[in-house]
C-alpha positions in Angstrom: -56.9 163.5 -80.0 -53.2 164.2 -79.4 -51.3 162.6 -76.5 -49.1 165.1 -74.6 -46.7 162.5 -73.3 -44.4 160.7 -75.8 -43.6 157.1 -75.1 -39.9 157.2 -76.1 -37.5 160.2 -75.8 -37.2 162.5 -78.8 -33.7 161.2 -79.3 -35.1 157.9 -80.5 -35.9 157.6 -84.2 -39.3 158.5 -85.3 -39.8 155.0 -86.5 -38.9 153.5 -83.1 -41.4 155.9 -81.5 -44.1 155.1 -84.1 -43.7 151.3 -83.4 -44.7 152.0 -79.8 -48.0 153.3 -80.9 -48.9 151.4 -84.1 -48.1 148.1 -85.7 -45.7 148.9 -88.6 -46.2 147.0 -91.8 -43.9 147.1 -94.9 -45.8 148.2 -98.0 -43.6 146.0 -100.1 -42.7 142.4 -100.9 -39.1 143.3 -101.8 -37.1 140.5 -100.1 -34.0 142.6 -99.3 -36.2 145.5 -97.9 -38.2 143.2 -95.7 -35.1 141.5 -94.5 -33.5 144.8 -93.6 -36.5 146.6 -92.1 -38.1 143.6 -90.3 -41.7 144.8 -90.3 -44.5 142.8 -88.5 -46.4 142.1 -91.8 -45.7 142.6 -95.5 -47.5 142.2 -98.8 -47.3 140.6 -102.1 -49.1 141.5 -105.3 -48.6 141.0 -109.1 -46.2 144.0 -109.3 -44.0 142.6 -106.6 -44.1 139.1 -108.1 -43.2 140.5 -111.5 -40.2 142.3 -110.0 -39.2 139.0 -108.3 -38.7 137.5 -111.8 -35.4 139.4 -112.0 -34.2 139.1 -108.4 -31.4 136.5 -107.7 -33.0 135.6 -104.3 -36.0 134.1 -106.1 -34.0 132.5 -109.0 -34.5 128.9 -107.8 -38.2 129.5 -107.2 -38.6 131.1 -110.7 -36.7 128.3 -112.4 -38.7 125.6 -110.7 -42.1 127.1 -111.5 -41.1 127.8 -115.2 -39.9 124.2 -115.5 -43.3 123.1 -114.1 -45.1 125.4 -116.5 -43.2 124.1 -119.6 -44.1 120.5 -118.6 -47.9 121.4 -118.8 -50.0 121.0 -121.8 -53.1 123.0 -122.9 -54.0 126.7 -123.1 -50.8 128.8 -122.8 -52.7 131.6 -121.1 -54.1 129.2 -118.5 -50.7 127.8 -117.8 -49.1 131.2 -117.4 -51.9 132.2 -114.9 -51.2 129.0 -113.0 -47.5 129.7 -112.8 -48.2 133.3 -111.7 -50.3 131.8 -108.8 -47.6 129.4 -107.8 -45.0 132.2 -107.8 -47.3 134.4 -105.7 -47.6 131.7 -103.1 -43.8 131.0 -103.3 -42.9 134.6 -102.8 -45.3 134.9 -99.9 -43.8 131.8 -98.3 -40.3 133.2 -98.6 -41.4 136.6 -97.1 -43.1 134.8 -94.2 -39.7 133.4 -93.3 -38.5 137.0 -92.5 -41.5 138.3 -90.5 -43.4 137.3 -87.4 -46.8 138.3 -88.8 -48.7 137.9 -92.0 -48.4 138.3 -95.7 -51.3 139.9 -97.6 -51.9 138.1 -100.9 -54.0 139.8 -103.5 -57.0 138.1 -105.2 -57.1 138.7 -109.0 -58.3 142.3 -109.5 -60.3 141.3 -112.5 -62.5 139.3 -110.2 -63.4 142.4 -108.1 -67.0 142.5 -109.2 -67.6 138.7 -108.9 -68.4 137.4 -105.4 -68.3 133.7 -106.3 -65.1 133.9 -108.3 -63.4 135.9 -105.5 -64.4 133.3 -102.9 -63.2 130.5 -105.1 -59.8 132.2 -105.7 -59.3 133.0 -102.1 -60.0 129.4 -101.1 -57.5 128.3 -103.8 -54.8 130.5 -102.5 -55.3 129.4 -99.0 -55.2 125.8 -100.0 -51.9 126.4 -101.8 -50.4 128.0 -98.7 -51.6 125.2 -96.5 -50.1 122.7 -98.9 -46.7 124.2 -98.3 -47.1 124.3 -94.5 -48.4 127.9 -94.1 -51.4 128.2 -91.8 -54.3 130.5 -92.1 -53.1 132.6 -89.2 -50.1 133.8 -91.3 -52.1 135.0 -94.4 -54.5 137.8 -95.2 -56.4 137.6 -98.4 -56.5 141.0 -100.1 -59.7 142.0 -101.8 -60.9 145.2 -103.4 -63.7 146.8 -101.4 -66.5 146.6 -104.0 -69.9 145.5 -102.8 -69.2 142.1 -104.3 -65.7 141.9 -102.7 -67.2 142.8 -99.3 -69.8 140.0 -99.6 -67.0 137.6 -100.6 -65.0 138.6 -97.6 -67.9 138.1 -95.3 -68.2 134.5 -96.4 -64.5 133.9 -96.2 -64.3 135.3 -92.7 -67.0 132.8 -91.6 -64.7 130.1 -92.9 -61.8 131.3 -90.9 -60.0 133.0 -93.8 -59.0 136.6 -92.7 -59.3 139.3 -95.3 -57.7 142.7 -96.0 -60.2 144.9 -97.8 -58.2 147.4 -99.9 -58.9 150.5 -101.9 -61.0 152.1 -99.2 -61.9 155.7 -100.1 -65.4 156.2 -98.6 -66.8 155.9 -95.1 -69.8 153.8 -96.2 -67.3 151.4 -97.8 -65.3 151.2 -94.6 -68.4 150.7 -92.4 -69.8 148.0 -94.7 -66.5 146.1 -94.2 -66.8 146.4 -90.5 -70.4 145.2 -90.5 -69.3 142.2 -92.6 -66.7 141.3 -89.9 -63.6 141.6 -92.1 -60.3 141.4 -90.3 -58.7 144.6 -91.7 -59.4 147.6 -93.9 -56.8 149.6 -95.8 -57.9 153.2 -96.4 -55.6 154.9 -98.9 -54.3 158.2 -97.6 -52.1 159.3 -100.5 -54.4 158.5 -103.3 -57.2 160.5 -101.7 -54.8 163.5 -101.4 -53.7 163.0 -105.0 -57.3 163.3 -106.2 -58.0 166.5 -104.3 -54.7 168.1 -105.4 -55.4 167.2 -109.0 -58.8 168.9 -108.6 -57.2 172.1 -107.3 -57.9 171.5 -103.6 -54.5 171.2 -102.0 -54.8 171.3 -98.2 -53.3 174.2 -96.2 -52.0 171.9 -93.4 -51.4 168.2 -92.6 -54.5 168.3 -90.3 -56.5 169.4 -93.3 -55.1 166.7 -95.6 -58.2 164.9 -96.8 -56.6 161.5 -96.6 -55.5 162.0 -93.0 -58.9 163.4 -92.1 -60.6 160.4 -93.7 -58.5 157.8 -91.9 -59.0 159.6 -88.6 -62.7 159.6 -89.2 -62.8 155.8 -90.0 -60.7 155.0 -87.0 -63.0 157.1 -84.7 -66.1 155.6 -86.1 -64.8 152.0 -85.7 -63.7 152.6 -82.1 -66.9 154.3 -81.1 -68.9 151.3 -82.5 -66.6 148.8 -80.8 -65.8 147.3 -84.2 -63.1 144.6 -84.1 -62.0 145.4 -87.7 -58.4 146.7 -87.8 -57.7 150.0 -89.5 -54.5 150.1 -91.5 -53.6 153.4 -93.0 -52.0 152.9 -96.4 -50.6 154.7 -99.5 -48.6 157.5 -97.9 -46.9 160.3 -99.7 -44.9 161.8 -96.8 -43.7 161.1 -93.3 -45.9 164.0 -92.2 -49.0 162.0 -93.2 -47.7 159.0 -91.2 -47.0 161.0 -88.1 -50.4 162.5 -88.3 -51.9 159.0 -88.0 -49.6 157.8 -85.1 -51.7 155.5 -83.0 -53.7 154.0 -85.9 -54.0 150.2 -85.4 -51.6 149.6 -88.3 -49.7 151.6 -90.8 -48.3 150.1 -94.0 -45.3 152.1 -95.1 -43.1 152.0 -98.2 -39.3 151.2 -97.6 -38.2 154.7 -98.6 -40.5 156.4 -96.0 -39.5 153.8 -93.4 -35.9 154.7 -94.0 -36.7 158.4 -93.6 -38.5 157.8 -90.3 -35.6 155.7 -89.1 -33.2 158.6 -89.9 -35.3 161.3 -88.3 -35.5 162.2 -84.6 -37.9 164.5 -82.8 -41.0 163.9 -80.8 -43.8 161.9 -82.3 -47.1 162.3 -80.5 -50.0 159.9 -80.5 -52.8 161.3 -82.7 -55.3 158.5 -82.6 -56.6 156.8 -79.4 -59.4 154.3 -79.0 -62.7 155.6 -77.7 -63.2 154.7 -74.0 -66.9 154.2 -74.4 -68.0 152.1 -77.4 -71.6 152.7 -78.4 -73.8 150.3 -80.4 -74.7 152.0 -83.6 -78.4 152.8 -84.0 -78.1 153.1 -87.8 -79.6 150.4 -90.0 -77.1 148.0 -91.5 -75.7 149.2 -94.9 -77.5 147.5 -97.7 -76.5 147.3 -101.4 -78.7 150.3 -102.4 -77.2 152.6 -99.8 -73.6 151.4 -100.6 -74.0 152.1 -104.3 -75.8 155.4 -103.7 -73.2 156.7 -101.3 -70.3 155.8 -103.6 -72.1 157.3 -106.6 -72.3 160.6 -104.8 -68.6 160.5 -103.9 -66.7 161.4 -107.1 -63.3 160.9 -105.5 -64.1 157.4 -104.1 -65.8 156.4 -107.4 -62.7 157.5 -109.5 -60.1 156.0 -107.2 -61.8 152.7 -106.6 -62.2 152.2 -110.4 -58.7 153.4 -111.1 -57.2 151.2 -108.4 -58.9 148.1 -109.7 -57.8 148.9 -113.2 -54.2 149.4 -112.1 -54.2 146.1 -110.2 -55.7 144.3 -113.1 -53.1 145.7 -115.5 -50.3 144.6 -113.2 -51.7 141.1 -113.1 -52.0 141.0 -116.9 -48.4 142.2 -117.2 -47.2 139.5 -114.8 -49.0 136.8 -116.8 -47.7 138.1 -120.1 -44.1 138.2 -118.7 -44.4 134.6 -117.6 -46.0 133.5 -120.9 -43.0 135.1 -122.7 -40.6 133.1 -120.5 -42.5 129.9 -121.1 -42.3 130.4 -124.8 
């Protein structure tokens, strides 16, 4: 799997070497960090938008949206939710001014088990972007990879709305996304490791890290099948995990780890390479029964998917509550 010949000299930063093998994405929507690091893509979510409420760079955007919200009448919770949506699009639009690629925008996590509501929300977000002059080619709609979320993404992809399926912890999850034709999947390296460490199963080496092993397996399975779905490793705990996945289609990395990679030198070798001979899978397509059965047998994936959705939903609730307080 390793490549013996580095692309850049070892005197180049590890980040520079990594950029030659993988598309580097910033796992942040912090304006100053994105402006400084200049990734290809970035993300926005309720946590990022909540932090934006206190950042001077977004002050005019916040003021305008709060002014709009105070002018509305009706249910305060509904108005706060609408303001949160407008801020999400506003932050995304600002970030797109800094990068050449896309911004991932998260559909409400509390809709993760509702296909119809997820489709409707994604369409709403895309219409809001288009209303401010942002085309579909600049946006990824981020959806939790539940069975319902995957079915929603399948429909959205057919409409030309590209999706980022997140909270990937299980191979059946990932393959179901590829079969649905989603644009991108985000397997979570660090959260997988966290679960195993918490259960007394710390790996002896980086090559035994269960998160690294999982992403390598997903990447290999996709490439052998000739799947067009992009694999983007996410949720890293160390630069060692990142280097162990050099060559993955995309890697979304937090600002602090990007800074460490920029400061470090030494050879980075490609660890993942596409299969030369894609083979059509002879396996039957994944149906709902198999999907649910495989996840039910995987305690780690079941725990982390549930916990991830709960965390995202709490972040969204906190954002809306913060806006409601300001509106009052």
